[in-house]
Backbone as XML, in Angstrom:
<?xml version="1.0"?>
<chain id="A" units="angstrom">
  <residue number="1" name="MET">
    <atom name="N" x="-9.418" y="20.877" z="-17.460"/>
    <atom name="CA" x="-8.952" y="19.955" z="-17.294"/>
    <atom name="C" x="-9.945" y="18.971" z="-16.604"/>
  </residue>
  <residue number="2" name="THR">
    <atom name="N" x="-10.631" y="19.524" z="-16.559"/>
    <atom name="CA" x="-12.178" y="18.472" z="-16.568"/>
    <atom name="C" x="-12.346" y="18.244" z="-18.122"/>
  </residue>
  <residue number="3" name="GLN">
    <atom name="N" x="-12.445" y="19.101" z="-18.421"/>
    <atom name="CA" x="-13.142" y="19.160" z="-19.735"/>
    <atom name="C" x="-12.233" y="17.716" z="-20.296"/>
  </residue>
  <residue number="4" name="ARG">
    <atom name="N" x="-10.720" y="17.947" z="-20.479"/>
    <atom name="CA" x="-10.033" y="16.859" z="-20.957"/>
    <atom name="C" x="-10.448" y="15.038" z="-20.129"/>
  </residue>
  <residue number="5" name="MET">
    <atom name="N" x="-10.636" y="15.602" z="-18.685"/>
    <atom name="CA" x="-11.181" y="14.145" z="-18.550"/>
    <atom name="C" x="-12.338" y="13.300" z="-19.016"/>
  </residue>
  <residue number="6" name="ALA">
    <atom name="N" x="-13.196" y="14.274" z="-19.108"/>
    <atom name="CA" x="-14.405" y="14.422" z="-19.652"/>
    <atom name="C" x="-14.755" y="13.534" z="-21.378"/>
  </residue>
  <residue number="7" name="GLU">
    <atom name="N" x="-13.178" y="14.035" z="-21.972"/>
    <atom name="CA" x="-12.879" y="13.700" z="-23.501"/>
    <atom name="C" x="-12.061" y="12.462" z="-23.186"/>
  </residue>
  <residue number="8" name="THR">
    <atom name="N" x="-12.149" y="11.936" z="-22.231"/>
    <atom name="CA" x="-11.158" y="10.728" z="-22.141"/>
    <atom name="C" x="-12.321" y="9.122" z="-22.333"/>
  </residue>
  <residue number="9" name="SER">
    <atom name="N" x="-11.371" y="8.454" z="-23.661"/>
    <atom name="CA" x="-11.916" y="7.491" z="-23.290"/>
    <atom name="C" x="-12.464" y="6.220" z="-21.982"/>
  </residue>
  <residue number="10" name="PRO">
    <atom name="N" x="-13.539" y="5.689" z="-22.155"/>
    <atom name="CA" x="-14.003" y="5.324" z="-21.080"/>
    <atom name="C" x="-12.777" y="3.774" z="-21.081"/>
  </residue>
  <residue number="11" name="ARG">
    <atom name="N" x="-12.135" y="3.408" z="-21.892"/>
    <atom name="CA" x="-12.005" y="2.207" z="-21.743"/>
    <atom name="C" x="-10.073" y="2.540" z="-21.105"/>
  </residue>
  <residue number="12" name="LEU">
    <atom name="N" x="-9.608" y="4.364" z="-21.923"/>
    <atom name="CA" x="-8.727" y="4.552" z="-20.665"/>
    <atom name="C" x="-8.534" y="4.818" z="-19.662"/>
  </residue>
  <residue number="13" name="LYS">
    <atom name="N" x="-9.934" y="5.079" z="-19.050"/>
    <atom name="CA" x="-10.419" y="5.038" z="-17.430"/>
    <atom name="C" x="-10.590" y="4.004" z="-16.970"/>
  </residue>
  <residue number="14" name="ALA">
    <atom name="N" x="-11.216" y="2.753" z="-17.779"/>
    <atom name="CA" x="-10.931" y="1.644" z="-17.190"/>
    <atom name="C" x="-9.710" y="0.866" z="-17.007"/>
  </residue>
  <residue number="15" name="ARG">
    <atom name="N" x="-8.814" y="1.465" z="-17.778"/>
    <atom name="CA" x="-7.497" y="0.509" z="-17.200"/>
    <atom name="C" x="-6.932" y="0.995" z="-16.771"/>
  </residue>
  <residue number="16" name="ILE">
    <atom name="N" x="-5.902" y="3.041" z="-16.539"/>
    <atom name="CA" x="-6.175" y="3.524" z="-15.073"/>
    <atom name="C" x="-6.710" y="3.202" z="-13.832"/>
  </residue>
  <residue number="17" name="ILE">
    <atom name="N" x="-7.722" y="2.806" z="-13.831"/>
    <atom name="CA" x="-8.528" y="2.441" z="-12.187"/>
    <atom name="C" x="-7.642" y="0.812" z="-12.211"/>
  </residue>
  <residue number="18" name="GLY">
    <atom name="N" x="-7.825" y="0.125" z="-13.029"/>
    <atom name="CA" x="-7.004" y="-1.729" z="-13.528"/>
    <atom name="C" x="-5.657" y="-0.867" z="-12.904"/>
  </residue>
  <residue number="19" name="VAL">
    <atom name="N" x="-5.150" y="-0.592" z="-13.152"/>
    <atom name="CA" x="-3.503" y="-0.260" z="-13.252"/>
    <atom name="C" x="-3.913" y="0.092" z="-11.164"/>
  </residue>
  <residue number="20" name="PHE">
    <atom name="N" x="-4.499" y="1.293" z="-10.772"/>
    <atom name="CA" x="-4.333" y="1.450" z="-9.166"/>
    <atom name="C" x="-5.200" y="0.233" z="-8.308"/>
  </residue>
  <residue number="21" name="TYR">
    <atom name="N" x="-5.808" y="-0.730" z="-9.183"/>
    <atom name="CA" x="-6.242" y="-1.830" z="-7.899"/>
    <atom name="C" x="-5.046" y="-2.505" z="-8.185"/>
  </residue>
  <residue number="22" name="LEU">
    <atom name="N" x="-4.219" y="-3.157" z="-8.952"/>
    <atom name="CA" x="-3.588" y="-3.764" z="-9.073"/>
    <atom name="C" x="-1.796" y="-3.193" z="-8.403"/>
  </residue>
  <residue number="23" name="VAL">
    <atom name="N" x="-2.086" y="-1.750" z="-8.134"/>
    <atom name="CA" x="-1.157" y="-1.599" z="-7.650"/>
    <atom name="C" x="-1.371" y="-1.914" z="-5.885"/>
  </residue>
  <residue number="24" name="THR">
    <atom name="N" x="-2.531" y="-1.262" z="-6.066"/>
    <atom name="CA" x="-3.374" y="-1.602" z="-4.163"/>
    <atom name="C" x="-3.154" y="-3.080" z="-3.901"/>
  </residue>
  <residue number="25" name="ILE">
    <atom name="N" x="-3.074" y="-4.071" z="-4.849"/>
    <atom name="CA" x="-3.206" y="-5.632" z="-4.180"/>
    <atom name="C" x="-1.796" y="-6.126" z="-4.085"/>
  </residue>
  <residue number="26" name="LEU">
    <atom name="N" x="-1.060" y="-5.648" z="-4.785"/>
    <atom name="CA" x="0.520" y="-5.953" z="-4.798"/>
    <atom name="C" x="0.870" y="-4.950" z="-3.623"/>
  </residue>
  <residue number="27" name="THR">
    <atom name="N" x="0.206" y="-4.048" z="-3.114"/>
    <atom name="CA" x="1.053" y="-3.354" z="-2.149"/>
    <atom name="C" x="0.799" y="-3.610" z="-0.387"/>
  </residue>
  <residue number="28" name="GLY">
    <atom name="N" x="-0.542" y="-4.234" z="-0.872"/>
    <atom name="CA" x="-1.401" y="-4.181" z="0.729"/>
    <atom name="C" x="-0.803" y="-6.256" z="0.545"/>
  </residue>
  <residue number="29" name="ILE">
    <atom name="N" x="-0.606" y="-7.118" z="-0.303"/>
    <atom name="CA" x="0.286" y="-8.261" z="-0.202"/>
    <atom name="C" x="1.547" y="-8.265" z="0.439"/>
  </residue>
  <residue number="30" name="PHE">
    <atom name="N" x="2.469" y="-6.853" z="0.119"/>
    <atom name="CA" x="3.642" y="-6.396" z="0.539"/>
    <atom name="C" x="3.901" y="-6.014" z="2.050"/>
  </residue>
  <residue number="31" name="ALA">
    <atom name="N" x="2.860" y="-5.375" z="1.777"/>
    <atom name="CA" x="2.717" y="-4.867" z="3.280"/>
    <atom name="C" x="2.101" y="-5.987" z="4.235"/>
  </residue>
  <residue number="32" name="GLN">
    <atom name="N" x="1.354" y="-6.055" z="3.976"/>
    <atom name="CA" x="0.277" y="-7.146" z="5.031"/>
    <atom name="C" x="1.242" y="-8.626" z="5.338"/>
  </residue>
  <residue number="33" name="GLY">
    <atom name="N" x="1.649" y="-9.061" z="4.004"/>
    <atom name="CA" x="2.693" y="-10.728" z="3.885"/>
    <atom name="C" x="3.803" y="-10.826" z="4.258"/>
  </residue>
  <residue number="34" name="PHE">
    <atom name="N" x="4.510" y="-9.210" z="3.694"/>
    <atom name="CA" x="6.172" y="-9.059" z="4.178"/>
    <atom name="C" x="6.874" y="-8.438" z="5.013"/>
  </residue>
  <residue number="35" name="VAL">
    <atom name="N" x="6.493" y="-7.312" z="5.341"/>
    <atom name="CA" x="6.572" y="-6.707" z="6.694"/>
    <atom name="C" x="6.215" y="-6.728" z="7.584"/>
  </residue>
  <residue number="36" name="SER">
    <atom name="N" x="4.970" y="-7.059" z="7.731"/>
    <atom name="CA" x="3.712" y="-7.039" z="8.500"/>
    <atom name="C" x="4.313" y="-8.706" z="10.237"/>
  </residue>
  <residue number="37" name="GLY">
    <atom name="N" x="4.471" y="-9.673" z="8.430"/>
    <atom name="CA" x="4.472" y="-11.003" z="8.780"/>
    <atom name="C" x="6.832" y="-10.531" z="9.706"/>
  </residue>
  <residue number="38" name="ARG">
    <atom name="N" x="6.865" y="-10.036" z="9.057"/>
    <atom name="CA" x="8.249" y="-9.903" z="10.429"/>
    <atom name="C" x="8.353" y="-9.282" z="10.831"/>
  </residue>
  <residue number="39" name="LEU">
    <atom name="N" x="7.847" y="-8.504" z="11.256"/>
    <atom name="CA" x="7.402" y="-7.698" z="12.284"/>
    <atom name="C" x="6.725" y="-7.641" z="13.703"/>
  </residue>
  <residue number="40" name="VAL">
    <atom name="N" x="6.055" y="-8.180" z="13.535"/>
    <atom name="CA" x="4.523" y="-8.117" z="14.658"/>
    <atom name="C" x="4.652" y="-9.897" z="14.950"/>
  </residue>
  <residue number="41" name="VAL">
    <atom name="N" x="4.531" y="-10.087" z="16.379"/>
    <atom name="CA" x="4.443" y="-11.214" z="17.102"/>
    <atom name="C" x="3.168" y="-11.405" z="17.547"/>
  </residue>
  <residue number="42" name="ASP">
    <atom name="N" x="2.525" y="-12.444" z="17.147"/>
    <atom name="CA" x="1.326" y="-12.050" z="17.856"/>
    <atom name="C" x="1.281" y="-12.538" z="19.495"/>
  </residue>
  <residue number="43" name="GLY">
    <atom name="N" x="0.436" y="-11.774" z="20.049"/>
    <atom name="CA" x="0.125" y="-11.925" z="21.543"/>
    <atom name="C" x="1.764" y="-11.273" z="22.563"/>
  </residue>
  <residue number="44" name="ASP">
    <atom name="N" x="2.472" y="-10.674" z="21.170"/>
    <atom name="CA" x="3.642" y="-10.152" z="22.588"/>
    <atom name="C" x="3.857" y="-8.863" z="21.889"/>
  </residue>
  <residue number="45" name="ALA">
    <atom name="N" x="3.262" y="-7.763" z="22.320"/>
    <atom name="CA" x="3.536" y="-6.244" z="22.503"/>
    <atom name="C" x="5.405" y="-5.875" z="22.595"/>
  </residue>
  <residue number="46" name="ALA">
    <atom name="N" x="5.539" y="-6.765" z="23.586"/>
    <atom name="CA" x="6.952" y="-5.882" z="23.494"/>
    <atom name="C" x="8.226" y="-6.680" z="22.783"/>
  </residue>
  <residue number="47" name="ALA">
    <atom name="N" x="8.221" y="-7.584" z="22.161"/>
    <atom name="CA" x="8.674" y="-8.061" z="21.308"/>
    <atom name="C" x="8.210" y="-7.710" z="19.318"/>
  </residue>
  <residue number="48" name="THR">
    <atom name="N" x="6.846" y="-7.190" z="19.546"/>
    <atom name="CA" x="6.299" y="-6.594" z="18.108"/>
    <atom name="C" x="7.678" y="-4.615" z="18.134"/>
  </residue>
  <residue number="49" name="ALA">
    <atom name="N" x="7.532" y="-4.530" z="19.527"/>
    <atom name="CA" x="8.479" y="-2.922" z="19.948"/>
    <atom name="C" x="9.525" y="-3.516" z="19.215"/>
  </residue>
  <residue number="50" name="THR">
    <atom name="N" x="9.937" y="-4.563" z="19.892"/>
    <atom name="CA" x="11.711" y="-4.495" z="19.385"/>
    <atom name="C" x="11.974" y="-4.962" z="18.145"/>
  </residue>
  <residue number="51" name="ASN">
    <atom name="N" x="11.222" y="-5.352" z="17.496"/>
    <atom name="CA" x="11.598" y="-5.465" z="16.348"/>
    <atom name="C" x="11.297" y="-4.364" z="15.178"/>
  </residue>
  <residue number="52" name="ILE">
    <atom name="N" x="10.277" y="-3.625" z="15.541"/>
    <atom name="CA" x="10.432" y="-2.283" z="15.243"/>
    <atom name="C" x="11.797" y="-1.361" z="15.266"/>
  </residue>
  <residue number="53" name="LEU">
    <atom name="N" x="11.807" y="-1.611" z="16.723"/>
    <atom name="CA" x="13.283" y="-0.896" z="16.820"/>
    <atom name="C" x="14.194" y="-1.369" z="16.110"/>
  </residue>
  <residue number="54" name="ALA">
    <atom name="N" x="14.321" y="-2.982" z="15.724"/>
    <atom name="CA" x="15.359" y="-2.845" z="15.184"/>
    <atom name="C" x="15.619" y="-2.975" z="13.637"/>
  </residue>
  <residue number="55" name="HIS">
    <atom name="N" x="14.366" y="-2.947" z="13.036"/>
    <atom name="CA" x="14.114" y="-2.461" z="11.892"/>
    <atom name="C" x="13.501" y="-1.701" z="11.483"/>
  </residue>
  <residue number="56" name="ARG">
    <atom name="N" x="14.077" y="-0.617" z="11.862"/>
    <atom name="CA" x="12.940" y="0.385" z="11.825"/>
    <atom name="C" x="13.075" y="0.624" z="10.238"/>
  </residue>
  <residue number="57" name="SER">
    <atom name="N" x="13.969" y="0.644" z="9.307"/>
    <atom name="CA" x="13.400" y="1.276" z="7.965"/>
    <atom name="C" x="12.891" y="0.396" z="6.972"/>
  </residue>
  <residue number="58" name="LEU">
    <atom name="N" x="12.385" y="-1.128" z="7.693"/>
    <atom name="CA" x="11.467" y="-1.963" z="6.876"/>
    <atom name="C" x="10.273" y="-2.013" z="7.414"/>
  </residue>
  <residue number="59" name="PHE">
    <atom name="N" x="10.216" y="-0.974" z="9.042"/>
    <atom name="CA" x="8.832" y="-0.792" z="9.384"/>
    <atom name="C" x="8.937" y="1.131" z="8.385"/>
  </residue>
  <residue number="60" name="GLN">
    <atom name="N" x="9.341" y="1.466" z="7.940"/>
    <atom name="CA" x="9.602" y="2.934" z="7.219"/>
    <atom name="C" x="8.883" y="2.385" z="6.059"/>
  </residue>
  <residue number="61" name="LEU">
    <atom name="N" x="9.854" y="1.464" z="5.342"/>
    <atom name="CA" x="9.355" y="1.104" z="3.608"/>
    <atom name="C" x="7.635" y="0.513" z="3.603"/>
  </residue>
  <residue number="62" name="GLY">
    <atom name="N" x="7.377" y="-0.044" z="4.591"/>
    <atom name="CA" x="5.772" y="-0.805" z="4.663"/>
    <atom name="C" x="4.949" y="-0.056" z="5.159"/>
  </residue>
  <residue number="63" name="TYR">
    <atom name="N" x="5.344" y="1.157" z="5.741"/>
    <atom name="CA" x="4.469" y="2.814" z="6.061"/>
    <atom name="C" x="4.423" y="3.500" z="5.008"/>
  </residue>
  <residue number="64" name="ALA">
    <atom name="N" x="5.115" y="3.426" z="4.077"/>
    <atom name="CA" x="5.234" y="4.370" z="2.515"/>
    <atom name="C" x="4.747" y="3.517" z="1.770"/>
  </residue>
  <residue number="65" name="VAL">
    <atom name="N" x="5.020" y="1.917" z="1.627"/>
    <atom name="CA" x="3.797" y="1.059" z="0.834"/>
    <atom name="C" x="2.577" y="1.515" z="1.360"/>
  </residue>
  <residue number="66" name="TYR">
    <atom name="N" x="1.924" y="1.239" z="2.303"/>
    <atom name="CA" x="0.506" y="1.948" z="2.810"/>
    <atom name="C" x="-0.055" y="3.466" z="2.511"/>
  </residue>
  <residue number="67" name="LEU">
    <atom name="N" x="1.153" y="4.055" z="2.775"/>
    <atom name="CA" x="0.527" y="5.499" z="2.039"/>
    <atom name="C" x="0.069" y="4.980" z="0.494"/>
  </residue>
  <residue number="68" name="ILE">
    <atom name="N" x="1.111" y="4.430" z="-0.171"/>
    <atom name="CA" x="1.022" y="4.235" z="-1.512"/>
    <atom name="C" x="-0.435" y="3.708" z="-2.137"/>
  </residue>
  <residue number="69" name="GLU">
    <atom name="N" x="-1.101" y="2.689" z="-0.925"/>
    <atom name="CA" x="-1.640" y="1.841" z="-0.934"/>
    <atom name="C" x="-3.092" y="2.657" z="-1.121"/>
  </residue>
  <residue number="70" name="MET">
    <atom name="N" x="-2.900" y="3.391" z="-0.310"/>
    <atom name="CA" x="-4.024" y="3.996" z="0.418"/>
    <atom name="C" x="-4.534" y="4.732" z="-0.569"/>
  </residue>
  <residue number="71" name="ALA">
    <atom name="N" x="-3.646" y="5.690" z="-1.346"/>
    <atom name="CA" x="-3.588" y="7.217" z="-2.619"/>
    <atom name="C" x="-4.038" y="6.229" z="-3.273"/>
  </residue>
  <residue number="72" name="CYS">
    <atom name="N" x="-3.843" y="5.067" z="-3.858"/>
    <atom name="CA" x="-4.129" y="4.247" z="-5.644"/>
    <atom name="C" x="-5.548" y="4.275" z="-4.597"/>
  </residue>
  <residue number="73" name="GLN">
    <atom name="N" x="-6.096" y="3.669" z="-3.619"/>
    <atom name="CA" x="-7.914" y="3.888" z="-3.405"/>
    <atom name="C" x="-8.228" y="4.787" z="-3.848"/>
  </residue>
  <residue number="74" name="ILE">
    <atom name="N" x="-7.810" y="6.269" z="-3.446"/>
    <atom name="CA" x="-9.074" y="7.672" z="-3.551"/>
    <atom name="C" x="-9.115" y="7.461" z="-4.904"/>
  </residue>
  <residue number="75" name="ARG">
    <atom name="N" x="-10.606" y="7.790" z="-4.966"/>
    <atom name="CA" x="-10.882" y="7.771" z="-6.547"/>
    <atom name="C" x="-11.442" y="9.287" z="-6.992"/>
  </residue>
</chain>
């Protein structure tokens, strides 16, 4: 398998890495901008916890997106 990667063209490798960077950026914007914006209340931990419990599926989606983002950052 390492031999196949060595034979892969630099242009293809650059495109694959570019896709991973794009996915990282888009998932980060979604997780930080949309999910955190709806769940986190600045300065009020109780309200944040209430929002997380009330919108459990959104919290789980945000966590899954965060895991995808972290997986894309592994090189």
